[in-house]
One Martini backbone bead per residue (centre of mass of N, CA, C, O) as a GRO file, in nm:
protein
  372
    1UNK     BB    1   2.668   6.052 -19.594
    2UNK     BB    2   2.666   6.366 -19.544
    3UNK     BB    3   2.500   6.654 -19.597
    4UNK     BB    4   2.748   6.818 -19.672
    5UNK     BB    5   2.860   6.619 -19.887
    6UNK     BB    6   2.602   6.620 -20.057
    7UNK     BB    7   2.613   6.919 -20.125
    8UNK     BB    8   2.879   6.914 -20.273
    9UNK     BB    9   2.790   6.709 -20.488
   10UNK     BB   10   2.555   6.875 -20.603
   11UNK     BB   11   2.715   7.122 -20.687
   12UNK     BB   12   2.893   6.973 -20.888
   13UNK     BB   13   2.663   6.877 -21.070
   14UNK     BB   14   2.547   7.157 -21.142
   15UNK     BB   15   2.800   7.260 -21.281
   16UNK     BB   16   2.825   7.023 -21.490
   17UNK     BB   17   2.540   7.054 -21.627
   18UNK     BB   18   2.627   7.294 -21.736
   19UNK     BB   19   2.775   7.403 -22.027
   20UNK     BB   20   2.874   7.658 -21.857
   21UNK     BB   21   3.048   7.831 -21.651
   22UNK     BB   22   3.067   8.065 -21.437
   23UNK     BB   23   3.185   8.355 -21.377
   24UNK     BB   24   3.396   8.497 -21.190
   25UNK     BB   25   3.210   8.704 -20.968
   26UNK     BB   26   2.928   8.625 -21.070
   27UNK     BB   27   2.589   8.708 -21.020
   28UNK     BB   28   2.316   8.515 -21.118
   29UNK     BB   29   2.089   8.693 -20.960
   30UNK     BB   30   2.177   8.981 -21.131
   31UNK     BB   31   2.237   8.860 -21.406
   32UNK     BB   32   2.125   8.879 -21.700
   33UNK     BB   33   2.024   8.725 -21.960
   34UNK     BB   34   2.164   8.659 -22.248
   35UNK     BB   35   2.144   8.734 -22.571
   36UNK     BB   36   2.086   8.474 -22.821
   37UNK     BB   37   2.064   8.351 -23.139
   38UNK     BB   38   2.069   8.028 -23.008
   39UNK     BB   39   1.872   7.982 -22.766
   40UNK     BB   40   1.674   7.752 -22.888
   41UNK     BB   41   1.955   7.549 -22.891
   42UNK     BB   42   1.975   7.496 -22.610
   43UNK     BB   43   1.959   7.395 -22.291
   44UNK     BB   44   1.636   7.252 -22.215
   45UNK     BB   45   1.465   7.156 -21.901
   46UNK     BB   46   1.183   7.301 -21.972
   47UNK     BB   47   0.821   7.259 -22.048
   48UNK     BB   48   0.535   7.464 -22.160
   49UNK     BB   49   0.202   7.597 -22.156
   50UNK     BB   50   0.060   7.919 -22.285
   51UNK     BB   51  -0.160   7.803 -22.417
   52UNK     BB   52  -0.031   7.809 -22.743
   53UNK     BB   53   0.229   7.858 -22.602
   54UNK     BB   54   0.572   7.792 -22.600
   55UNK     BB   55   0.776   7.716 -22.306
   56UNK     BB   56   1.133   7.743 -22.232
   57UNK     BB   57   1.394   7.624 -22.010
   58UNK     BB   58   1.748   7.698 -21.890
   59UNK     BB   59   2.040   7.778 -21.939
   60UNK     BB   60   2.146   8.088 -21.826
   61UNK     BB   61   1.833   8.187 -21.814
   62UNK     BB   62   1.689   8.066 -22.049
   63UNK     BB   63   1.401   8.191 -22.239
   64UNK     BB   64   1.158   8.053 -22.460
   65UNK     BB   65   0.924   8.130 -22.740
   66UNK     BB   66   0.622   8.007 -22.918
   67UNK     BB   67   0.347   8.086 -23.172
   68UNK     BB   68   0.430   7.849 -23.420
   69UNK     BB   69   0.504   7.556 -23.333
   70UNK     BB   70   0.839   7.607 -23.355
   71UNK     BB   71   0.939   7.777 -23.601
   72UNK     BB   72   0.967   8.017 -23.396
   73UNK     BB   73   1.179   8.222 -23.176
   74UNK     BB   74   1.190   8.380 -22.853
   75UNK     BB   75   1.351   8.581 -22.617
   76UNK     BB   76   1.338   8.642 -22.297
   77UNK     BB   77   1.314   8.843 -22.019
   78UNK     BB   78   1.583   8.794 -21.779
   79UNK     BB   79   1.728   8.868 -21.448
   80UNK     BB   80   1.890   8.594 -21.487
   81UNK     BB   81   2.172   8.324 -21.514
   82UNK     BB   82   2.055   8.080 -21.407
   83UNK     BB   83   1.961   7.772 -21.400
   84UNK     BB   84   1.673   7.620 -21.540
   85UNK     BB   85   1.430   7.339 -21.462
   86UNK     BB   86   1.129   7.476 -21.449
   87UNK     BB   87   0.776   7.495 -21.572
   88UNK     BB   88   0.463   7.688 -21.530
   89UNK     BB   89   0.099   7.719 -21.582
   90UNK     BB   90  -0.188   7.938 -21.502
   91UNK     BB   91  -0.299   7.944 -21.770
   92UNK     BB   92  -0.194   8.187 -22.002
   93UNK     BB   93  -0.011   8.410 -21.821
   94UNK     BB   94   0.065   8.259 -21.556
   95UNK     BB   95   0.409   8.209 -21.445
   96UNK     BB   96   0.666   7.959 -21.348
   97UNK     BB   97   1.014   7.942 -21.246
   98UNK     BB   98   1.291   7.720 -21.179
   99UNK     BB   99   1.618   7.680 -20.991
  100UNK     BB  100   1.898   7.767 -20.926
  101UNK     BB  101   1.948   7.924 -20.626
  102UNK     BB  102   1.636   7.909 -20.547
  103UNK     BB  103   1.458   7.986 -20.789
  104UNK     BB  104   1.187   8.227 -20.858
  105UNK     BB  105   0.980   8.292 -21.131
  106UNK     BB  106   0.772   8.549 -21.298
  107UNK     BB  107   0.479   8.563 -21.518
  108UNK     BB  108   0.220   8.791 -21.683
  109UNK     BB  109   0.295   8.730 -22.025
  110UNK     BB  110   0.343   8.428 -22.123
  111UNK     BB  111   0.683   8.450 -22.106
  112UNK     BB  112   0.819   8.725 -22.205
  113UNK     BB  113   0.848   8.809 -21.896
  114UNK     BB  114   1.055   8.844 -21.588
  115UNK     BB  115   1.057   8.786 -21.229
  116UNK     BB  116   1.178   8.791 -20.909
  117UNK     BB  117   1.060   8.619 -20.607
  118UNK     BB  118   1.298   8.404 -20.539
  119UNK     BB  119   1.568   8.270 -20.325
  120UNK     BB  120   1.827   8.115 -20.151
  121UNK     BB  121   1.850   8.330 -19.933
  122UNK     BB  122   1.556   8.301 -19.837
  123UNK     BB  123   1.568   8.002 -19.779
  124UNK     BB  124   1.784   8.014 -19.559
  125UNK     BB  125   1.616   8.190 -19.365
  126UNK     BB  126   1.384   7.988 -19.328
  127UNK     BB  127   1.553   7.748 -19.228
  128UNK     BB  128   1.680   7.887 -18.985
  129UNK     BB  129   1.419   7.966 -18.838
  130UNK     BB  130   1.311   7.677 -18.807
  131UNK     BB  131   1.553   7.564 -18.648
  132UNK     BB  132   1.535   7.761 -18.407
  133UNK     BB  133   1.249   7.681 -18.325
  134UNK     BB  134   1.313   7.383 -18.259
  135UNK     BB  135   1.516   7.438 -18.036
  136UNK     BB  136   1.322   7.589 -17.848
  137UNK     BB  137   1.105   7.356 -17.821
  138UNK     BB  138   1.342   7.124 -17.736
  139UNK     BB  139   1.489   7.210 -17.463
  140UNK     BB  140   1.337   6.980 -17.262
  141UNK     BB  141   1.440   6.760 -17.481
  142UNK     BB  142   1.713   6.590 -17.550
  143UNK     BB  143   1.666   6.436 -17.820
  144UNK     BB  144   1.528   6.668 -17.971
  145UNK     BB  145   1.753   6.876 -17.923
  146UNK     BB  146   1.971   6.728 -18.084
  147UNK     BB  147   1.825   6.731 -18.358
  148UNK     BB  148   1.781   7.036 -18.373
  149UNK     BB  149   2.079   7.119 -18.359
  150UNK     BB  150   2.168   6.970 -18.611
  151UNK     BB  151   1.983   7.126 -18.803
  152UNK     BB  152   2.110   7.399 -18.747
  153UNK     BB  153   2.398   7.326 -18.842
  154UNK     BB  154   2.314   7.256 -19.129
  155UNK     BB  155   2.203   7.536 -19.199
  156UNK     BB  156   2.469   7.687 -19.158
  157UNK     BB  157   2.640   7.528 -19.360
  158UNK     BB  158   2.463   7.589 -19.611
  159UNK     BB  159   2.479   7.906 -19.595
  160UNK     BB  160   2.787   7.925 -19.673
  161UNK     BB  161   2.714   7.864 -19.986
  162UNK     BB  162   2.455   7.999 -20.013
  163UNK     BB  163   2.241   7.976 -20.294
  164UNK     BB  164   2.251   7.615 -20.319
  165UNK     BB  165   1.944   7.527 -20.363
  166UNK     BB  166   1.783   7.358 -20.583
  167UNK     BB  167   1.519   7.386 -20.795
  168UNK     BB  168   1.317   7.125 -20.981
  169UNK     BB  169   1.006   7.209 -20.918
  170UNK     BB  170   0.668   7.307 -21.045
  171UNK     BB  171   0.331   7.396 -20.912
  172UNK     BB  172  -0.010   7.498 -21.016
  173UNK     BB  173  -0.349   7.529 -20.957
  174UNK     BB  174  -0.335   7.845 -20.974
  175UNK     BB  175  -0.275   8.190 -20.935
  176UNK     BB  176  -0.204   8.121 -20.611
  177UNK     BB  177  -0.148   7.805 -20.588
  178UNK     BB  178   0.175   7.663 -20.481
  179UNK     BB  179   0.478   7.470 -20.570
  180UNK     BB  180   0.821   7.410 -20.461
  181UNK     BB  181   1.092   7.183 -20.549
  182UNK     BB  182   1.393   7.000 -20.406
  183UNK     BB  183   1.665   6.994 -20.247
  184UNK     BB  184   1.675   6.858 -19.939
  185UNK     BB  185   1.355   6.888 -19.899
  186UNK     BB  186   1.260   7.135 -20.055
  187UNK     BB  187   0.954   7.307 -19.959
  188UNK     BB  188   0.722   7.526 -20.117
  189UNK     BB  189   0.462   7.775 -20.039
  190UNK     BB  190   0.177   7.933 -20.201
  191UNK     BB  191  -0.124   8.179 -20.173
  192UNK     BB  192  -0.016   8.453 -20.369
  193UNK     BB  193   0.157   8.392 -20.640
  194UNK     BB  194   0.456   8.448 -20.484
  195UNK     BB  195   0.480   8.689 -20.286
  196UNK     BB  196   0.475   8.440 -20.084
  197UNK     BB  197   0.687   8.208 -19.906
  198UNK     BB  198   0.677   7.884 -19.762
  199UNK     BB  199   0.793   7.658 -19.547
  200UNK     BB  200   0.706   7.290 -19.610
  201UNK     BB  201   0.892   7.049 -19.516
  202UNK     BB  202   0.746   6.965 -19.232
  203UNK     BB  203   0.485   6.828 -19.395
  204UNK     BB  204   0.704   6.605 -19.461
  205UNK     BB  205   0.833   6.282 -19.447
  206UNK     BB  206   1.200   6.371 -19.440
  207UNK     BB  207   1.464   6.322 -19.243
  208UNK     BB  208   1.701   6.301 -19.480
  209UNK     BB  209   1.664   6.508 -19.711
  210UNK     BB  210   1.542   6.432 -19.972
  211UNK     BB  211   1.498   6.465 -20.291
  212UNK     BB  212   1.292   6.667 -20.503
  213UNK     BB  213   1.215   6.614 -20.855
  214UNK     BB  214   0.886   6.607 -20.851
  215UNK     BB  215   0.563   6.765 -20.941
  216UNK     BB  216   0.210   6.661 -20.936
  217UNK     BB  217  -0.106   6.608 -21.072
  218UNK     BB  218  -0.396   6.448 -21.058
  219UNK     BB  219  -0.709   6.395 -21.181
  220UNK     BB  220  -0.832   6.441 -20.874
  221UNK     BB  221  -0.602   6.654 -20.729
  222UNK     BB  222  -0.373   6.526 -20.641
  223UNK     BB  223  -0.043   6.490 -20.505
  224UNK     BB  224   0.294   6.431 -20.641
  225UNK     BB  225   0.614   6.302 -20.532
  226UNK     BB  226   0.942   6.264 -20.659
  227UNK     BB  227   1.248   6.084 -20.551
  228UNK     BB  228   1.469   5.979 -20.357
  229UNK     BB  229   1.506   5.647 -20.291
  230UNK     BB  230   1.217   5.564 -20.417
  231UNK     BB  231   1.025   5.809 -20.353
  232UNK     BB  232   0.676   5.865 -20.264
  233UNK     BB  233   0.433   6.130 -20.248
  234UNK     BB  234   0.097   6.197 -20.110
  235UNK     BB  235  -0.183   6.432 -20.163
  236UNK     BB  236  -0.543   6.491 -20.073
  237UNK     BB  237  -0.512   6.820 -19.941
  238UNK     BB  238  -0.319   7.023 -20.111
  239UNK     BB  239  -0.044   6.973 -19.912
  240UNK     BB  240  -0.082   6.948 -19.601
  241UNK     BB  241  -0.065   6.635 -19.637
  242UNK     BB  242   0.147   6.331 -19.628
  243UNK     BB  243   0.222   6.023 -19.798
  244UNK     BB  244   0.412   5.742 -19.800
  245UNK     BB  245   0.534   5.556 -20.118
  246UNK     BB  246   0.744   5.329 -20.127
  247UNK     BB  247   0.898   5.120 -20.373
  248UNK     BB  248   1.205   4.992 -20.284
  249UNK     BB  249   1.375   5.163 -20.434
  250UNK     BB  250   1.718   5.330 -20.432
  251UNK     BB  251   1.676   5.533 -20.647
  252UNK     BB  252   1.595   5.757 -20.877
  253UNK     BB  253   1.314   5.971 -20.913
  254UNK     BB  254   1.168   6.186 -21.186
  255UNK     BB  255   0.860   6.075 -21.167
  256UNK     BB  256   0.488   6.118 -21.163
  257UNK     BB  257   0.176   5.942 -21.223
  258UNK     BB  258  -0.184   5.942 -21.300
  259UNK     BB  259  -0.459   5.704 -21.351
  260UNK     BB  260  -0.747   5.607 -21.458
  261UNK     BB  261  -0.955   5.352 -21.389
  262UNK     BB  262  -1.223   5.141 -21.438
  263UNK     BB  263  -1.317   5.202 -21.120
  264UNK     BB  264  -1.219   5.525 -21.066
  265UNK     BB  265  -0.944   5.516 -20.988
  266UNK     BB  266  -0.585   5.547 -20.900
  267UNK     BB  267  -0.293   5.501 -21.078
  268UNK     BB  268   0.052   5.473 -21.030
  269UNK     BB  269   0.352   5.629 -21.157
  270UNK     BB  270   0.709   5.551 -21.152
  271UNK     BB  271   1.021   5.715 -21.256
  272UNK     BB  272   1.382   5.665 -21.379
  273UNK     BB  273   1.654   5.520 -21.334
  274UNK     BB  274   1.733   5.310 -21.586
  275UNK     BB  275   1.413   5.267 -21.653
  276UNK     BB  276   1.257   5.273 -21.406
  277UNK     BB  277   0.929   5.111 -21.337
  278UNK     BB  278   0.617   5.187 -21.162
  279UNK     BB  279   0.315   5.037 -21.007
  280UNK     BB  280   0.012   5.161 -20.835
  281UNK     BB  281  -0.263   5.046 -20.729
  282UNK     BB  282  -0.548   5.110 -20.620
  283UNK     BB  283  -0.565   5.046 -20.282
  284UNK     BB  284  -0.255   4.999 -20.252
  285UNK     BB  285   0.109   4.920 -20.148
  286UNK     BB  286   0.218   4.760 -20.399
  287UNK     BB  287   0.468   4.759 -20.620
  288UNK     BB  288   0.512   4.734 -20.971
  289UNK     BB  289   0.723   4.607 -21.205
  290UNK     BB  290   0.816   4.747 -21.515
  291UNK     BB  291   0.855   4.749 -21.861
  292UNK     BB  292   1.003   5.013 -22.057
  293UNK     BB  293   1.241   4.946 -22.289
  294UNK     BB  294   1.470   5.084 -22.103
  295UNK     BB  295   1.807   5.196 -21.960
  296UNK     BB  296   1.730   5.480 -21.948
  297UNK     BB  297   1.654   5.765 -21.831
  298UNK     BB  298   1.353   5.878 -21.686
  299UNK     BB  299   1.268   6.235 -21.700
  300UNK     BB  300   0.960   6.226 -21.819
  301UNK     BB  301   0.595   6.306 -21.797
  302UNK     BB  302   0.265   6.241 -21.957
  303UNK     BB  303  -0.065   6.298 -22.040
  304UNK     BB  304  -0.268   6.232 -22.275
  305UNK     BB  305  -0.575   6.293 -22.415
  306UNK     BB  306  -0.648   5.969 -22.352
  307UNK     BB  307  -0.472   5.905 -22.066
  308UNK     BB  308  -0.206   5.823 -22.160
  309UNK     BB  309   0.129   5.755 -22.129
  310UNK     BB  310   0.432   5.965 -22.156
  311UNK     BB  311   0.775   5.913 -22.203
  312UNK     BB  312   1.120   6.022 -22.140
  313UNK     BB  313   1.445   5.981 -22.245
  314UNK     BB  314   1.794   6.066 -22.232
  315UNK     BB  315   1.811   5.944 -22.545
  316UNK     BB  316   1.531   6.046 -22.694
  317UNK     BB  317   1.291   5.859 -22.611
  318UNK     BB  318   0.978   5.736 -22.658
  319UNK     BB  319   0.735   5.620 -22.404
  320UNK     BB  320   0.451   5.428 -22.447
  321UNK     BB  321   0.135   5.374 -22.301
  322UNK     BB  322  -0.118   5.228 -22.194
  323UNK     BB  323  -0.422   5.308 -22.062
  324UNK     BB  324  -0.340   5.128 -21.790
  325UNK     BB  325  -0.017   5.132 -21.741
  326UNK     BB  326   0.122   4.823 -21.809
  327UNK     BB  327   0.234   4.905 -22.102
  328UNK     BB  328   0.542   4.942 -22.298
  329UNK     BB  329   0.685   5.151 -22.572
  330UNK     BB  330   0.920   5.221 -22.796
  331UNK     BB  331   0.957   5.462 -23.022
  332UNK     BB  332   1.029   5.475 -23.330
  333UNK     BB  333   1.321   5.644 -23.428
  334UNK     BB  334   1.460   5.928 -23.393
  335UNK     BB  335   1.629   6.080 -23.163
  336UNK     BB  336   1.560   6.302 -22.884
  337UNK     BB  337   1.723   6.534 -22.693
  338UNK     BB  338   1.581   6.469 -22.380
  339UNK     BB  339   1.418   6.584 -22.056
  340UNK     BB  340   1.135   6.705 -22.134
  341UNK     BB  341   0.762   6.706 -22.103
  342UNK     BB  342   0.467   6.801 -22.300
  343UNK     BB  343   0.195   6.906 -22.404
  344UNK     BB  344   0.081   6.992 -22.699
  345UNK     BB  345  -0.033   7.193 -22.930
  346UNK     BB  346  -0.318   7.112 -23.027
  347UNK     BB  347  -0.234   6.838 -23.245
  348UNK     BB  348   0.002   6.791 -23.082
  349UNK     BB  349   0.135   6.571 -22.882
  350UNK     BB  350   0.444   6.666 -22.804
  351UNK     BB  351   0.686   6.837 -22.598
  352UNK     BB  352   1.042   6.841 -22.624
  353UNK     BB  353   1.332   6.885 -22.413
  354UNK     BB  354   1.691   6.987 -22.460
  355UNK     BB  355   1.930   6.926 -22.651
  356UNK     BB  356   1.862   7.176 -22.893
  357UNK     BB  357   1.573   7.205 -22.761
  358UNK     BB  358   1.259   7.193 -22.931
  359UNK     BB  359   1.016   6.928 -22.994
  360UNK     BB  360   0.769   6.804 -23.204
  361UNK     BB  361   0.529   6.533 -23.154
  362UNK     BB  362   0.339   6.335 -23.368
  363UNK     BB  363   0.093   6.071 -23.277
  364UNK     BB  364  -0.132   5.990 -23.486
  365UNK     BB  365   0.065   5.766 -23.638
  366UNK     BB  366   0.109   5.613 -23.324
  367UNK     BB  367  -0.133   5.470 -23.178
  368UNK     BB  368  -0.028   5.177 -23.146
  369UNK     BB  369   0.204   5.251 -22.942
  370UNK     BB  370  -0.010   5.308 -22.697
  371UNK     BB  371  -0.076   4.972 -22.754
  372UNK     BB  372   0.122   4.717 -22.669
   0.00000   0.00000   0.00000
């Protein structure tokens, strides 16, 4: 499948994923999100904490927040109506959300209001400029020139679709330094809180332009990206350089986590399509396949306060892991239609979001479940 046909397929998926299609002729980058009485019950694809506040983002540019542990919700002021896929906060007040059309939004008031920092039109311009620069550099070398010219033609073809590259994940180290990642190997970096974004895709070995589905930090401060075709990338220097850690699996990975082991090193977990789950022990290169207890997509994961992993499947089941990340068990109980998961506020275990909004799950009575 060519990159152009993959782009068409991804665009079709993005349109189908939203609960309702955009109105013809409406620019979702300029149309503010409509206020809706049941906004908190919509499809919410990302959830994070801004201090004690829960903030969730989702379809049609909807962002909602709660200051009373989910009892009541308010809808934020958002200047766009494109679907939002991820959200993160650095501290209590500074937050960023990403989504379709290459969107990056910023909040300086703990998610109450948002401004647009970046979109797919700007991404296209960065990609085009980088491709043109590669063509110029490779002019004297025929094989490199051919690859560079193909990349330029791909950039031009993608630009014809407009701001069509979804961003799928966002992470910030602090109020200045952060990354946004998404489709076709799109990786952006900022060092000034999002006032300026740099195209960072060339810093990671991804010649096929595979999708980046998630980005997260490990306990030691390393970064990990999970993506298409079973690929994981890790950076030990803040994202300047990356090493590939392919699992050998050929399907989608939707997330990666790392846990401290008894020796002080870090073991990696990668999870994704149809419940596939893998573990990479520290200082090794071979991934071990683990039993997750589910055949449904594992769409999100987080480390609990005790350092053990918690995953969520797209049929709404929580999958809790042992402290060493070697054994997993599906938590019994009614399913929660979930897509994303985050640590919960105060003594709440986790906050999960998906179809129908956000639910808090208290795990104190399920401690045995985290030790299968």
